[in-house]
Every structure is written in C-alpha cells, then in structure tokens.
C-alpha angles and dihedrals in degrees: 000000000000115000126208113235116219115226114240116258112266116249112229128205114251089255093051091046090050091050091049090053094048095047090045091050092052092053091042098050090043088058104039106016132245091296088073113120124242088226089066092043090055090051091052092049093045093239135108123266091238087059091058090050090050087066100030110027093200134024088244090059088055092047089049088052091050088051092053093047100043103031112021095030095055094050114100122205090213089067090071089049088051092055091052097049095116093180084081127059113263091238091058092047093051093047091049093049095048092047089056093039092051092051099043105030115019094068129142094266096044095050096046096045091047091052094043090049092054092051090049093051093240120161091235092095095048093048092049092047089053089052091049094049092048098043104028120010100049092045089050091050090051089049094050087054090053093045090048090054097246103143093153087070097055094105097039115101114252110262130230092251092052089055089050090054089052087051089055090060092045094045094054091063095036094054091053089066091041088060092044102046104025105032095025086219125158113276133185105281094216102071093181092054091047093052091048091050094045092050092047094050097046100034093051090056093048093050093048094052092046092052088053089054096254098147100110122111 
C-alpha cells in the first residue's frame, strides 16, 4: 500500500517567524478577543507556545505589538495635513479623509480588536483616543472654526464641546463599521454615499452651532 509522505515543516527566518506570529495574533484576537490564550494561538499557527514566548516574552508584549501594528501603524501623518488644507472646502477634506480611513483603518480586524480591547479594559483604546484627539479631532475642530468664519477664536483653546462635535462626525462613520463587523447588521451598500451623507449631516450642525458662538465648554 502506497503511503503519503508528509513534507517537512518549512524553517522560517526569525523575521519571517515573527511576522507569522504577529499576523496570526491579529487574526486570532480579532476572532476570539484579547482573552484568547496563546496556547490556542500556537495550535492555530502550528508552532509551540514556548516559540511564541521566545519572540514575545509575555502575552502583553504580544498585545502591545498588535496595537502598534493595527492602530499606530495604520495611522498616517499626512492625514492631519489633509484636514488642514484650507484651499479645499472642509466638506471635501473630510469626505476624502474618511474614504481613506474607512479603507485603510476600519477593517474587520481593527474594529473587532478595538471593541474587544475596550471590553477587556485594555489601554489600547485610551491610547488610540489620545492619538485621535491630537491628530484628528482637535484639527477638525479648528477647521470648523475657520469654515464657520470665527477668526476671533483662532487663539482660543479648542473646547470640550468642540471636540465632542468632532467626535460626532467621526462616530457617524465609525459606527457604520461597528454595525457591519460586530453586529453583522445591514448597512448602506454605497459606502461613498454614506460617508458624504454622514459628513453633511454632522458638519452642517457643527458649523451652525459655531456660527452662533457655541464653542464654550
């Protein structure tokens, strides 16, 4: 009887093995949450648990690496510059940004890891929110002031309510992907049309309130 010979497992370079572990961890945590055990991750990857710990001495080290890859690594400094390009209408800048952000950031693994991290009390969410406020939300608030014609406020620190208004714009797009990837609910099939509509509905309100002088808080 003829037997089938199993090919020997391919030996990977340290760089390739580390890449395999990180990519596998991203997919694993997106599926089962950050409470998933490295023992199960090792089984899925076809490696031993001690091998994972050779590259990441603790599970938290692995989670931190996932954060750097999925959250920090996907952010682009030029997006902040895009928000500030006043030669273009603010509406156009926001639509352009959120189309890119939706494509490059708000993926299945990003949304699910972000939600699982929040439920687990991980620091991932707080760190990412701090990045968003500094690199996106405060710049949006400043641009809303400029678009609303409020030059007298240019030297005044952005208020908490203005940041909340910028969150309203961001959350409209973010929640679309929560419904899609977490709840698996029906969403508008035309993503570009949704982004345009979401920006229009939220930005118009922010501009109207700013023109009335509603920036305190």
